[in-house]
TIDREN-443584 format. One record per residue (C-alpha): residue number from 1; x, y, z negated. Coordinates in steps of 0.5 Angstrom, whole numbers, plus 500, padded with zeros to 3 digits. Example, Ala and Ser with C-alpha at 12.3 -4.5 7.8 and 13.67 -1.06 7.14 Angstrom:
<rs>
(r 1; (525; 491; 484)),
(r 2; (527; 498; 486)),
</rs>
This chain:
<rs>
(r 1; (891; 673; 165)),
(r 2; (885; 670; 161)),
(r 3; (890; 665; 158)),
(r 4; (895; 671; 157)),
(r 5; (889; 675; 153)),
(r 6; (887; 669; 149)),
(r 7; (894; 667; 147)),
(r 8; (895; 674; 145)),
(r 9; (889; 675; 141)),
(r 10; (890; 668; 137)),
(r 11; (897; 670; 136)),
(r 12; (895; 677; 133)),
(r 13; (889; 673; 129)),
(r 14; (895; 668; 126)),
(r 15; (899; 674; 124)),
(r 16; (894; 677; 120)),
(r 17; (891; 682; 124)),
(r 18; (884; 684; 121)),
(r 19; (878; 680; 124)),
(r 20; (874; 686; 126)),
(r 21; (880; 689; 130)),
(r 22; (880; 682; 134)),
(r 23; (873; 682; 135)),
(r 24; (873; 689; 138)),
(r 25; (879; 688; 142)),
(r 26; (876; 682; 145)),
(r 27; (869; 686; 146)),
(r 28; (873; 692; 150)),
(r 29; (877; 687; 154)),
(r 30; (871; 683; 156)),
(r 31; (867; 689; 158)),
(r 32; (873; 691; 162)),
(r 33; (874; 685; 166)),
(r 34; (866; 685; 167)),
(r 35; (867; 692; 170)),
(r 36; (862; 695; 165)),
(r 37; (864; 701; 161)),
(r 38; (867; 700; 155)),
(r 39; (862; 706; 152)),
(r 40; (857; 700; 151)),
(r 41; (860; 698; 145)),
(r 42; (859; 705; 142)),
(r 43; (852; 705; 144)),
(r 44; (850; 698; 141)),
(r 45; (853; 701; 134)),
(r 46; (849; 708; 135)),
(r 47; (843; 703; 136)),
(r 48; (843; 700; 129)),
(r 49; (846; 706; 125)),
(r 50; (840; 710; 128)),
(r 51; (835; 705; 124)),
(r 52; (833; 708; 117)),
(r 53; (834; 702; 113)),
(r 54; (841; 702; 114)),
(r 55; (842; 707; 109)),
(r 56; (840; 702; 104)),
(r 57; (847; 699; 104)),
(r 58; (851; 704; 102)),
(r 59; (846; 706; 096)),
(r 60; (845; 699; 093)),
(r 61; (853; 698; 094)),
(r 62; (854; 704; 090)),
(r 63; (849; 703; 085)),
(r 64; (852; 696; 084)),
(r 65; (859; 698; 083)),
(r 66; (857; 703; 078)),
(r 67; (854; 698; 074)),
(r 68; (860; 693; 075)),
(r 69; (865; 699; 072)),
(r 70; (861; 701; 066)),
(r 71; (859; 697; 060)),
(r 72; (853; 693; 064)),
(r 73; (857; 687; 064)),
(r 74; (858; 686; 057)),
(r 75; (851; 688; 055)),
(r 76; (848; 683; 060)),
(r 77; (852; 678; 058)),
(r 78; (850; 679; 051)),
(r 79; (843; 679; 053)),
(r 80; (843; 673; 057)),
(r 81; (847; 669; 051)),
(r 82; (842; 671; 046)),
(r 83; (836; 668; 050)),
(r 84; (839; 663; 054)),
(r 85; (845; 660; 049)),
(r 86; (841; 656; 045)),
(r 87; (839; 652; 050)),
(r 88; (843; 645; 052)),
(r 89; (848; 648; 058)),
(r 90; (846; 655; 056)),
(r 91; (852; 658; 056)),
(r 92; (853; 656; 063)),
(r 93; (846; 658; 065)),
(r 94; (848; 665; 062)),
(r 95; (854; 665; 067)),
(r 96; (849; 663; 073)),
(r 97; (844; 669; 071)),
(r 98; (849; 674; 070)),
(r 99; (853; 673; 076)),
(r 100; (847; 672; 080)),
(r 101; (844; 679; 078)),
(r 102; (851; 682; 079)),
(r 103; (852; 679; 086)),
(r 104; (845; 681; 088)),
(r 105; (846; 689; 087)),
(r 106; (854; 689; 089)),
(r 107; (853; 685; 095)),
(r 108; (860; 682; 094)),
(r 109; (861; 676; 090)),
(r 110; (869; 678; 089)),
(r 111; (866; 684; 085)),
(r 112; (862; 679; 081)),
(r 113; (868; 674; 079)),
(r 114; (873; 680; 077)),
(r 115; (868; 684; 073)),
(r 116; (865; 678; 069)),
(r 117; (870; 673; 070)),
(r 118; (874; 676; 064)),
(r 119; (868; 675; 060)),
(r 120; (865; 669; 062)),
(r 121; (871; 664; 062)),
(r 122; (873; 665; 055)),
(r 123; (866; 664; 053)),
(r 124; (866; 657; 057)),
(r 125; (872; 655; 054)),
(r 126; (870; 657; 047)),
(r 127; (864; 653; 048)),
(r 128; (869; 647; 049)),
(r 129; (867; 646; 057)),
(r 130; (873; 644; 061)),
(r 131; (878; 649; 065)),
(r 132; (876; 645; 071)),
(r 133; (868; 646; 070)),
(r 134; (869; 653; 068)),
(r 135; (873; 655; 074)),
(r 136; (869; 651; 079)),
(r 137; (862; 654; 076)),
(r 138; (865; 661; 076)),
(r 139; (868; 661; 083)),
(r 140; (861; 658; 086)),
(r 141; (857; 662; 082)),
(r 142; (860; 669; 085)),
(r 143; (856; 668; 091)),
(r 144; (849; 665; 088)),
(r 145; (846; 672; 088)),
(r 146; (846; 673; 095)),
(r 147; (839; 671; 096)),
(r 148; (836; 675; 091)),
(r 149; (834; 683; 092)),
(r 150; (837; 688; 094)),
(r 151; (842; 683; 097)),
(r 152; (846; 687; 102)),
(r 153; (847; 681; 107)),
(r 154; (839; 680; 107)),
(r 155; (839; 687; 109)),
(r 156; (844; 686; 114)),
(r 157; (840; 680; 117)),
(r 158; (834; 684; 117)),
(r 159; (837; 690; 121)),
(r 160; (840; 685; 126)),
(r 161; (835; 680; 127)),
(r 162; (829; 685; 127)),
(r 163; (826; 682; 121)),
(r 164; (822; 685; 115)),
(r 165; (827; 686; 110)),
(r 166; (821; 686; 105)),
(r 167; (819; 679; 107)),
(r 168; (826; 677; 106)),
(r 169; (827; 680; 099)),
(r 170; (821; 675; 097)),
(r 171; (823; 669; 101)),
(r 172; (830; 669; 098)),
(r 173; (827; 669; 090)),
(r 174; (825; 662; 090)),
(r 175; (831; 659; 094)),
(r 176; (836; 663; 090)),
(r 177; (832; 660; 083)),
(r 178; (832; 653; 086)),
(r 179; (840; 654; 087)),
(r 180; (841; 656; 080)),
(r 181; (837; 650; 077)),
(r 182; (841; 645; 081)),
(r 183; (847; 648; 078)),
(r 184; (844; 649; 071)),
(r 185; (842; 641; 071)),
(r 186; (849; 639; 073)),
(r 187; (851; 644; 067)),
(r 188; (846; 641; 062)),
(r 189; (849; 634; 064)),
(r 190; (856; 636; 063)),
(r 191; (854; 639; 056)),
(r 192; (851; 633; 054)),
(r 193; (857; 629; 056)),
(r 194; (862; 633; 053)),
(r 195; (857; 634; 046)),
(r 196; (857; 641; 047)),
(r 197; (854; 644; 040)),
(r 198; (848; 648; 041)),
(r 199; (848; 655; 038)),
(r 200; (841; 656; 034)),
(r 201; (837; 662; 037)),
(r 202; (838; 668; 033)),
(r 203; (832; 673; 033)),
(r 204; (836; 679; 030)),
(r 205; (842; 678; 035)),
(r 206; (836; 678; 041)),
(r 207; (833; 684; 038)),
(r 208; (840; 688; 038)),
(r 209; (842; 685; 045)),
(r 210; (835; 688; 048)),
(r 211; (836; 695; 045)),
(r 212; (843; 695; 048)),
(r 213; (841; 693; 055)),
(r 214; (834; 697; 054)),
(r 215; (836; 701; 060)),
(r 216; (838; 695; 065)),
(r 217; (832; 691; 063)),
(r 218; (827; 695; 067)),
(r 219; (831; 696; 074)),
(r 220; (830; 689; 078)),
(r 221; (823; 690; 076)),
(r 222; (822; 697; 078)),
(r 223; (825; 696; 085)),
(r 224; (821; 690; 086)),
(r 225; (814; 693; 083)),
(r 226; (816; 699; 087)),
(r 227; (817; 696; 094)),
(r 228; (811; 691; 093)),
(r 229; (807; 695; 090)),
(r 230; (807; 699; 096)),
(r 231; (810; 706; 093)),
(r 232; (817; 706; 096)),
(r 233; (820; 703; 102)),
(r 234; (827; 699; 101)),
(r 235; (831; 705; 103)),
(r 236; (827; 709; 098)),
(r 237; (828; 704; 093)),
(r 238; (836; 704; 094)),
(r 239; (836; 712; 093)),
(r 240; (832; 711; 086)),
(r 241; (836; 705; 084)),
(r 242; (842; 710; 085)),
(r 243; (839; 716; 081)),
(r 244; (837; 711; 076)),
(r 245; (844; 708; 075)),
(r 246; (847; 714; 075)),
(r 247; (843; 717; 070)),
(r 248; (843; 711; 065)),
(r 249; (851; 710; 066)),
(r 250; (853; 717; 065)),
(r 251; (848; 721; 061)),
(r 252; (844; 715; 056)),
(r 253; (850; 710; 055)),
(r 254; (856; 715; 057)),
(r 255; (860; 709; 059)),
(r 256; (862; 713; 065)),
(r 257; (865; 720; 066)),
(r 258; (861; 724; 072)),
(r 259; (868; 728; 074)),
(r 260; (873; 723; 072)),
(r 261; (870; 716; 074)),
(r 262; (864; 717; 079)),
(r 263; (869; 720; 085)),
(r 264; (873; 714; 084)),
(r 265; (868; 709; 084)),
(r 266; (864; 712; 090)),
(r 267; (871; 711; 094)),
(r 268; (872; 704; 092)),
(r 269; (865; 702; 094)),
(r 270; (865; 706; 100)),
(r 271; (871; 702; 102)),
(r 272; (866; 696; 102)),
(r 273; (861; 699; 106)),
(r 274; (866; 702; 111)),
(r 275; (869; 695; 112)),
(r 276; (861; 693; 114)),
(r 277; (860; 699; 119)),
(r 278; (867; 697; 122)),
(r 279; (865; 690; 123)),
(r 280; (858; 692; 125)),
(r 281; (861; 696; 131)),
(r 282; (866; 692; 134)),
(r 283; (862; 685; 133)),
(r 284; (855; 688; 136)),
(r 285; (860; 690; 142)),
(r 286; (862; 683; 143)),
(r 287; (855; 680; 142)),
(r 288; (852; 685; 147)),
(r 289; (857; 682; 152)),
(r 290; (855; 675; 150)),
(r 291; (847; 677; 151)),
(r 292; (849; 681; 158)),
(r 293; (852; 674; 160)),
(r 294; (846; 670; 158)),
(r 295; (850; 666; 153)),
(r 296; (844; 664; 148)),
(r 297; (840; 662; 154)),
(r 298; (846; 658; 157)),
(r 299; (847; 655; 150)),
(r 300; (839; 653; 150)),
(r 301; (840; 650; 156)),
(r 302; (845; 645; 154)),
(r 303; (842; 644; 147)),
(r 304; (835; 642; 151)),
(r 305; (839; 637; 154)),
(r 306; (840; 633; 147)),
(r 307; (836; 636; 142)),
(r 308; (828; 636; 143)),
(r 309; (825; 637; 136)),
(r 310; (826; 642; 131)),
(r 311; (829; 637; 126)),
(r 312; (834; 636; 130)),
(r 313; (836; 643; 132)),
(r 314; (836; 645; 124)),
(r 315; (841; 639; 123)),
(r 316; (845; 642; 129)),
(r 317; (844; 649; 126)),
(r 318; (847; 647; 119)),
(r 319; (853; 644; 122)),
(r 320; (854; 650; 126)),
(r 321; (853; 655; 121)),
(r 322; (857; 651; 116)),
(r 323; (863; 651; 121)),
(r 324; (862; 659; 122)),
(r 325; (862; 660; 114)),
(r 326; (869; 656; 114)),
(r 327; (872; 661; 119)),
(r 328; (868; 668; 118)),
(r 329; (867; 673; 113)),
(r 330; (859; 673; 111)),
(r 331; (858; 680; 115)),
(r 332; (862; 678; 121)),
(r 333; (858; 672; 122)),
(r 334; (851; 675; 121)),
(r 335; (853; 681; 126)),
(r 336; (856; 676; 131)),
(r 337; (852; 670; 130)),
(r 338; (845; 672; 129)),
(r 339; (843; 675; 136)),
(r 340; (846; 668; 139)),
(r 341; (842; 664; 135)),
(r 342; (835; 668; 134)),
(r 343; (832; 666; 141)),
(r 344; (834; 659; 140)),
(r 345; (831; 658; 134)),
(r 346; (825; 662; 136)),
(r 347; (824; 657; 142)),
(r 348; (824; 651; 137)),
(r 349; (819; 655; 133)),
(r 350; (823; 656; 127)),
(r 351; (820; 662; 123)),
(r 352; (825; 668; 123)),
(r 353; (825; 669; 115)),
(r 354; (826; 662; 114)),
(r 355; (832; 662; 119)),
(r 356; (835; 668; 115)),
(r 357; (835; 664; 108)),
(r 358; (838; 658; 112)),
(r 359; (843; 663; 115)),
(r 360; (845; 666; 108)),
(r 361; (845; 659; 104)),
(r 362; (850; 656; 109)),
(r 363; (854; 663; 108)),
(r 364; (854; 662; 101)),
(r 365; (857; 655; 102)),
(r 366; (862; 659; 106)),
(r 367; (865; 663; 100)),
(r 368; (868; 657; 097)),
(r 369; (870; 653; 103)),
(r 370; (877; 653; 106)),
(r 371; (880; 656; 110)),
(r 372; (877; 663; 109)),
(r 373; (873; 662; 102)),
(r 374; (874; 668; 099)),
(r 375; (872; 666; 092)),
(r 376; (877; 661; 092)),
(r 377; (883; 666; 093)),
(r 378; (879; 671; 088)),
(r 379; (878; 666; 083)),
(r 380; (886; 664; 084)),
(r 381; (888; 671; 083)),
(r 382; (883; 673; 077)),
(r 383; (884; 667; 073)),
(r 384; (892; 666; 075)),
(r 385; (891; 659; 078)),
(r 386; (893; 655; 084)),
(r 387; (888; 655; 090)),
(r 388; (888; 648; 091)),
(r 389; (886; 647; 083)),
(r 390; (880; 652; 085)),
(r 391; (878; 647; 091)),
(r 392; (878; 641; 087)),
(r 393; (874; 645; 081)),
(r 394; (869; 647; 086)),
(r 395; (868; 641; 090)),
(r 396; (862; 639; 085)),
(r 397; (858; 645; 086)),
(r 398; (860; 645; 093)),
(r 399; (856; 638; 093)),
(r 400; (850; 641; 090)),
(r 401; (850; 647; 094)),
(r 402; (849; 642; 100)),
(r 403; (844; 639; 097)),
(r 404; (840; 645; 096)),
(r 405; (841; 647; 103)),
(r 406; (838; 641; 105)),
(r 407; (832; 642; 101)),
(r 408; (831; 650; 103)),
(r 409; (832; 648; 111)),
(r 410; (827; 642; 111)),
(r 411; (822; 645; 106)),
(r 412; (820; 652; 109)),
(r 413; (815; 653; 104)),
(r 414; (820; 654; 099)),
(r 415; (822; 660; 102)),
(r 416; (815; 662; 105)),
(r 417; (810; 661; 100)),
(r 418; (812; 667; 096)),
(r 419; (812; 671; 103)),
(r 420; (805; 669; 105)),
(r 421; (802; 670; 098)),
(r 422; (804; 678; 099)),
(r 423; (801; 678; 106)),
</rs>
């Protein structure tokens, strides 16, 4: 019977059945075979959804989609180009900063590629960067913002691992900047190799760009100042962000019509939130079964036979998470895998905040790793290029991400020093 069920689930997965349906069915079947009431699946969902911080996910997502649908991408691109375009490798840096900002707010790299790709790709080609480099840069940059506040994966990891979300927001800033720095160094070298001309700084253009983006510029500082100044919680910051963005885009800029555009954007953004909640419910049920069966403890016992120090554990963890990133989307991976690795990591003395940054960096890499690398397929569709071409274009940036992962993993102070500074 077990083989029949396994075969049926594999067949459904290969036939294109959504992953959450496979995970949910597996959870219900396992609970049935263990003579446990299937209500355990829904109890786990209720436990997580009752946490106040969960409301931050739909609010930040809605705010991010509002900005993506408005004129913010153009204003932000013009602002970053005015101040960074004069640097050698400045145009790729514009792409990195703009993509990081949008992915941080939308929580979805696909939205970033779709919203900014049409602006940044022609800009890179106009500066005489090669098509291969430009495609690879934009494909890889789509996921860079996942470590910056108010990233949805950071919030979700904090909920599942029971880690302070404020600390996660702080911990992701320096590693995120470090990854952007690695990409910039490569872009700088590529600019020198191709003899890309540098655009002189124009103070009039810079001032015009500031005036155009005057309402977007304060937003990230407003959020961070509110949270770490002790004035508002993460959930309250999400509510403030929605109200602020809504007023800016509909009243001040008038990019969006309150009746015609807002309901449509709300529906679109909530599709992503709904997908996260469906995955959350089904995956937590499956995870609950694994915990009840003491699977993490069994894994720990097996690992204890072969691994006896923290460094070796971190090497094994990265290999495991890279494989997970190849096969699962980021939200499913967080919900299914985090409860399994948290007790094991704790036994080796890994800080849970640091673990979150390691985890998300691995899954950032998964966004551009076949077979599930969603950025590869989205870029292929957005830029009308074959997926195999996207694979080849992304390889240098994949290598840079792996270098960044090693540094982030084995130098925990990179993630934790800012957290300690605010304690």
